[in-house]
C-alpha positions in Angstrom: 20.5 -8.7 21.5 17.5 -10.9 22.1 17.7 -14.6 21.1 14.6 -16.6 20.5 14.4 -20.3 19.8 11.4 -22.4 19.2 13.2 -25.4 20.3 16.0 -25.9 22.8 16.2 -29.7 22.4 18.4 -31.2 25.0 19.9 -33.6 22.5 20.5 -31.1 19.7 24.0 -30.1 20.9 25.0 -33.7 21.4 23.7 -34.7 18.0 25.6 -31.8 16.4 28.8 -32.8 18.1 28.4 -36.4 16.9 28.6 -35.3 13.3 32.0 -35.4 11.5 33.5 -31.9 10.9 33.2 -32.5 7.1 29.4 -33.2 7.4 29.0 -30.0 9.5 30.8 -27.9 7.0 28.8 -29.3 4.1 25.4 -28.7 5.7 25.8 -26.3 8.7 22.7 -26.0 10.8 21.4 -29.5 9.9 21.7 -32.5 12.2 19.8 -35.8 12.3 17.3 -34.2 14.6 17.5 -30.4 14.1 17.3 -27.7 11.4 18.6 -24.3 12.4 17.1 -21.2 10.8 18.3 -17.7 11.4 16.5 -14.3 11.5 16.9 -10.7 12.4 13.9 -8.6 13.5 13.5 -5.1 15.1 12.0 -6.1 18.4 13.2 -2.7 19.7 13.8 0.7 18.1 11.9 2.8 15.6 10.4 -0.1 13.7 9.6 -2.3 16.7 5.9 -2.7 15.7 7.3 -5.2 13.1 8.5 -7.4 16.0 5.0 -9.0 15.8 6.2 -10.8 12.7 9.1 -12.5 14.4 6.9 -13.5 17.4 4.4 -15.0 14.9 7.1 -17.0 13.1 8.5 -18.3 16.4 5.0 -19.5 17.4 4.5 -21.1 13.9 7.7 -23.1 14.2 6.7 -24.2 17.7 3.4 -25.4 16.1 5.4 -27.3 13.4 7.6 -28.9 16.0 4.6 -30.1 18.0 3.3 -31.6 14.8 6.6 -33.5 14.2 8.8 -30.9 12.6 9.8 -31.3 9.0 11.9 -34.0 7.3 12.3 -35.8 10.6 13.8 -32.7 12.2 12.7 -30.1 14.8 13.2 -26.5 13.8 15.5 -24.3 15.9 14.5 -20.8 15.0 17.1 -18.2 16.2 15.8 -14.6 15.9 18.0 -11.7 17.1 16.9 -8.1 17.8 18.8 -5.8 15.4 16.8 -2.7 16.4 16.5 -1.8 12.7 20.1 -0.7 12.8 22.2 -2.0 9.9 25.5 -2.3 11.9 23.7 -4.5 14.4 22.2 -6.6 11.6 25.7 -7.3 10.2 26.8 -8.3 13.7 23.8 -10.5 14.3 24.0 -12.2 10.9 27.7 -13.0 11.3 26.8 -14.5 14.7 24.1 -16.6 13.1 26.3 -17.9 10.3 29.7 -18.2 12.1 28.7 -19.1 15.6 25.2 -20.4 15.6 25.9 -22.0 12.2 22.3 -21.8 10.9 21.4 -23.4 7.6 19.9 -20.3 6.1 18.3 -17.0 6.8 14.5 -16.4 6.7 12.4 -13.2 6.5 14.9 -10.8 7.9 13.1 -7.5 8.1 14.0 -4.2 6.6 15.4 -2.7 3.5 18.5 -0.9 5.0 19.3 -3.9 7.2 19.1 -6.5 4.5 21.1 -4.2 2.2 23.9 -4.3 4.8 24.2 -8.1 4.6 23.2 -9.0 1.1 26.8 -9.1 -0.3 28.1 -11.1 2.6 25.4 -13.8 2.6 25.6 -14.1 -1.2 29.4 -14.5 -1.0 28.9 -17.2 1.6 26.2 -18.8 -0.6 23.6 -18.9 2.2 19.9 -18.9 1.2 18.6 -15.4 2.1 14.9 -16.3 1.9 11.7 -14.3 1.6 12.9 -11.0 3.0 10.4 -8.9 4.9 10.8 -5.9 2.6 9.5 -5.1 -0.8 12.5 -3.4 -2.3 12.7 -4.1 -6.0 16.4 -5.1 -5.9 15.6 -8.4 -4.0 14.5 -9.7 -7.4 17.8 -9.1 -9.1 18.6 -12.8 -9.3 21.7 -12.4 -11.6 23.5 -10.1 -9.2 22.4 -11.8 -5.9 21.3 -15.4 -6.7 21.0 -16.4 -3.0 18.6 -13.5 -2.0 14.8 -13.5 -2.7 12.0 -11.3 -1.5 8.4 -12.2 -0.8 5.9 -9.3 -1.0 5.1 -7.1 -4.0 7.8 -4.7 -5.1 7.5 -1.2 -3.6 8.4 0.2 -7.0 5.5 -1.7 -8.7 3.2 -0.5 -5.9 4.2 3.1 -6.5 3.6 2.7 -10.2 0.0 1.6 -9.5 -0.5 4.7 -7.3 0.9 7.0 -9.9 -1.5 5.6 -12.5 -4.4 6.0 -10.1 -3.5 9.6 -9.4 -3.3 10.5 -13.1 -6.6 8.8 -13.8 -8.5 10.3 -10.9 -6.8 13.7 -10.4 -5.2 14.7 -13.7 -4.2 18.1 -12.5 -2.7 16.8 -9.3 -0.1 18.6 -7.3 1.8 15.8 -5.6 3.7 16.0 -2.3 5.9 13.0 -1.3 7.3 11.9 2.0 9.7 9.0 1.9 12.2 7.3 4.2 15.7 8.1 3.1 16.9 4.6 2.1 16.2 2.1 -0.6 12.7 1.5 0.9 11.6 5.0 0.4 13.5 5.7 -2.8 11.8 2.7 -4.5 8.5 4.6 -4.2 10.0 7.8 -5.6 11.5 5.7 -8.5 8.1 4.0 -9.1 6.3 7.4 -9.3 9.0 8.7 -11.6 8.6 5.6 -13.9 5.0 6.7 -14.6 5.3 10.5 -14.4 8.5 10.5 -16.5 9.3 13.9 -18.1 6.2 15.3 -16.4 7.7 14.9 -13.0 8.1 18.6 -12.3 4.7 19.3 -13.7 3.1 17.1 -11.0 5.5 16.9 -8.1 5.5 20.2 -6.1 7.5 18.9 -3.1 9.4 15.8 -2.2 10.9 15.4 1.3 12.7 12.7 3.1 13.2 11.7 6.8 15.6 9.4 8.6 14.3 6.2 10.2 15.7 7.4 13.5 14.0 10.8 13.4 11.7 11.3 16.4 9.0 13.1 14.3 8.1 14.1 10.8 6.0 17.2 11.8 8.2 19.7 10.1 8.0 17.8 6.8 4.3 17.5 7.0 3.9 21.3 7.6 6.2 22.0 4.6 4.2 19.6 2.4 1.0 21.3 3.3 2.4 24.7 2.6 3.6 23.6 -0.9 0.0 23.5 -2.1 0.0 19.7 -2.7 -3.4 18.2 -3.0 -2.1 14.7 -3.3 0.1 13.1 -0.7 2.1 9.9 -1.1 3.4 8.6 2.2 6.3 6.1 1.8 6.8 5.7 5.5 7.3 3.0 8.1 4.5 2.4 10.6 5.6 4.9 13.3 6.0 7.7 10.8 2.8 6.7 8.9 0.8 7.1 12.1 2.5 10.5 12.8 1.7 11.6 9.2 -2.0 10.7 9.5 -2.3 12.5 12.8 -0.4 15.6 11.6 -2.4 15.9 8.4 -5.5 15.9 10.5 -4.1 18.5 13.0 -3.1 20.8 10.1 -6.6 20.5 8.5 -4.8 19.2 5.4 -7.0 16.9 3.3 -5.2 15.8 0.2 -5.8 12.6 -1.7 -3.7 10.4 0.6 -1.9 7.3 -0.6 -0.1 5.1 1.9 2.4 2.3 1.5 1.0 -1.1 2.2 3.7 -1.9 4.8 2.1 0.6 7.1 -1.6 -0.2 7.0 -2.0 -2.3 10.1 -5.2 -1.4 11.9 -3.7 -2.2 15.2 -0.3 -0.8 14.7 -1.0 2.3 12.6 -4.6 3.2 12.0 -5.8 3.0 15.7 -2.8 4.8 17.1 -3.2 7.5 14.4 -6.9 7.9 15.3 -9.1 5.8 13.2 -11.3 8.7 12.2 -8.3 10.7 11.1 -7.5 8.4 8.3 -10.8 8.2 6.5 -10.3 8.2 2.7 -6.7 7.0 2.7 -5.9 4.8 -0.3 -3.5 1.9 -0.2 -3.0 -1.5 -1.7 -3.0 -5.0 -0.2 -2.2 -8.6 -1.0 -3.2 -10.2 2.3 -6.6 -10.6 3.8 -7.4 -8.0 6.5 -8.3 -9.7 9.7 -10.8 -6.9 10.5 -12.7 -7.1 7.1 -16.2 -8.5 7.5 -15.9 -10.4 4.2 -13.3 -12.7 5.8 -15.2 -13.2 9.1 -15.9 -16.9 8.2 -13.2 -17.3 5.6 -11.6 -20.8 5.8 -8.0 -19.5 5.4 -8.5 -16.8 8.0 -10.2 -19.2 10.3 -7.1 -21.4 10.2 -5.1 -18.3 11.1 -7.4 -17.4 14.0 -7.2 -21.0 15.2 -3.4 -20.7 15.2 -3.5 -17.3 17.0 -6.0 -18.5 19.6 -3.7 -21.5 20.5 -0.2 -20.0 20.2 -0.7 -16.2 20.5 -3.9 -15.8 22.6 -3.1 -12.4 23.9 -2.0 -10.8 20.6 -4.0 -8.0 18.9 -5.7 -9.8 16.0 -6.4 -6.4 14.3 -2.6 -6.1 13.6 -1.9 -7.5 10.2 1.7 -8.0 11.0 0.6 -11.3 12.6 -1.1 -12.2 9.3 2.1 -11.4 7.5 4.4 -13.5 9.7 2.0 -16.4 9.4 1.9 -16.0 5.6 5.6 -16.0 5.3 6.0 -19.0 7.6 3.4 -21.0 5.5 5.5 -20.3 2.3 8.6 -21.4 4.1 6.9 -24.6 5.3 6.0 -25.4 1.7 9.6 -25.0 0.7 10.9 -27.2 3.5 8.4 -29.9 2.7 9.5 -29.7 -0.9 13.1 -30.3 0.1 12.1 -33.9 1.0 14.7 -34.1 3.8 17.6 -32.6 1.8 18.3 -29.3 3.5 21.6 -28.6 1.8 21.8 -24.9 1.0 21.7 -25.4 -2.8 18.5 -27.6 -2.5 16.8 -25.1 -0.2 17.5 -22.4 -2.7 16.3 -24.6 -5.6 13.0 -25.3 -3.9 12.5 -21.7 -2.9 12.8 -20.7 -6.6 10.6 -23.5 -7.9 7.2 -22.6 -6.4 4.2 -23.2 -8.7 1.3 -21.0 -7.9 1.1 -21.8 -4.2 -2.3 -20.8 -2.7 -2.0 -19.4 0.9 -5.2 -19.0 2.8 -4.3 -15.6 4.1 -3.6 -14.1 0.7 -6.4 -12.2 -1.1 -8.5 -14.2 -3.5 -6.7 -14.5 -6.9 -3.3 -13.9 -5.5 -0.8 -16.8 -5.3 2.9 -17.3 -4.7 5.1 -18.3 -7.6 8.8 -18.4 -8.3 11.3 -19.7 -10.8 15.1 -19.4 -11.3 14.4 -16.2 -13.2 11.5 -14.9 -11.1 12.5 -13.8 -7.6 9.3 -11.8 -7.1 7.0 -14.4 -5.4 4.0 -12.1 -5.1 3.3 -9.7 -7.9 -0.4 -8.8 -7.5 -2.3 -6.4 -5.3 -5.7 -4.8 -4.9 -6.5 -1.2 -4.1 -8.4 -0.4 -0.9 -9.7 2.6 1.0 -10.0 3.3 4.8 -13.5 4.0 5.9 -12.8 4.7 9.5 -13.1 1.2 10.7 -11.9 -1.1 8.0 -10.0 -1.2 4.7 -12.5 -1.6 1.9 -11.2 -3.2 -1.3 -12.2 -1.8 -4.7 -11.3 -2.6 -8.3 -9.8 -5.8 -9.4 -6.5 -7.6 -8.8 -3.7 -5.7 -10.3 -0.5 -7.5 -11.5 2.8 -6.0 -12.3 6.4 -6.9 -13.1 8.8 -5.3 -10.7 11.7 -3.2 -12.1 
């Protein structure tokens, strides 16, 4: 496991030791000088491209600490490598809560990994904030009141794609490739929401893969052979790049719709071969750092300024760096709203009381909003198409309520 901390303050341990046991138990992870925040991230393994998110958050909290921290405290961000393996996530989170004694968890990445810890953290009444996954179940506030997502629901996204398909290709023959977990199944469910009883009329082949599979070549060959002229790819970045390359190698040119978690120019489109993906349709909620329209955008310039100072060697075409920054900005807003009270109930209260927060890296017209009965902070997206160099937005902002 890899541990990362933005602050290793020499006085932190002494300050923690000076607190009475009762105080430590009431607000673990909080001392007079330090606020501990925990995280798990796949710095290795099949989803390692997402590690850029954790690196960005580490750098962001370093920036915050240099600016004085929050509520008079410096942030100690502890991020462990779970390799995108749920058993390791369980081990890491137990370590974070029981040994490191963090105050709360932030932006843990992955649907299967968060699914493995959701019951545990809710039983412990630990804020499980702004998960880096769009599974629709993160919005089920009655069942899991201590867990909240961040990005738009995968299921809502899939509903939007299904409507687009029916409008633009009414005689579609749809082929689907999805990761065999709640992440991939959310897309299947979203398509089914719209296709309903006509599922068998439109869907000619639906295949899955395991996150640990080395390749999805056989599935792609089978999908092409099915006669599908529409392809929905609910795949993680590694498999998304493989799917784009394989479709090109097969000479298969369906209407291609791709999940928005796998549209990074640097991590997916370039490795897949930028020309191979021309025409792919997806949706977005963040500003693309490669889009000319945002070359002089104030919000993106703030991001670039941050990147230049704290991550000067990072690939700025990789939107995972934009995502990590966006998530950290939302958390900073919550921490500032806590007004120095970082008790777990108050942290959760502030996380579920966000009133139309504008974040400079979100697309125009998209804001962050939560309430005690709205655990879907971002509900809007915009369709976009790959032109070989950039994602080109089209149509208006589309809102939806997650299932």
